[in-house]
C-alpha positions in Angstrom: 111.0 301.1 108.0 109.5 301.8 104.5 112.9 300.9 102.9 111.8 297.2 102.7 111.2 296.0 99.1 108.1 293.9 98.4 108.1 290.9 100.6 108.6 287.7 98.7 106.7 284.6 99.5 108.8 281.8 101.0 108.0 278.3 99.7 107.5 276.1 102.9 108.7 273.0 101.0 111.9 274.7 100.1 112.4 275.8 103.7 112.1 272.2 104.8 114.7 271.1 102.2 117.0 274.0 103.2 116.8 272.9 106.9 117.6 269.3 105.9 120.8 270.2 104.0 124.1 269.3 105.7 125.5 272.1 108.0 128.6 272.6 105.8 126.4 273.3 102.8 124.1 275.7 104.7 127.1 277.6 106.0 128.5 278.0 102.5 125.4 279.7 101.2 125.3 283.5 101.0 122.2 285.5 102.0 121.4 286.1 98.4 121.7 282.4 97.6 119.3 281.5 100.5 116.8 284.1 99.3 117.0 282.7 95.8 116.6 279.1 97.0 113.5 280.0 99.0 111.8 282.4 96.7 113.1 282.3 93.1 112.4 279.9 90.2 115.8 280.8 88.6 118.9 280.3 90.8 122.3 281.9 90.4 125.1 279.7 89.0 126.9 279.7 92.4 123.9 278.2 94.1 123.3 275.6 91.4 127.0 274.6 91.7 126.8 274.3 95.6 123.7 272.1 95.4 124.5 270.1 92.3 125.1 266.9 94.3 121.5 267.1 95.7 119.6 267.5 92.4 117.3 264.6 91.4 116.4 264.0 87.8 112.6 263.8 87.3 111.9 261.7 84.2 
């Protein structure tokens, strides 16, 4: 109790995307990568590498 850092807001759209990923991708993600995916604008290189096949270019 009291040892919890400031709660970060989870983006509901990102949660929906996370749930739609293949099981093998979800199982490969660390807790830190999932947290970054859901809450951060900048992702670690390891997360970007694991999800690179799912990126869509917006032009």
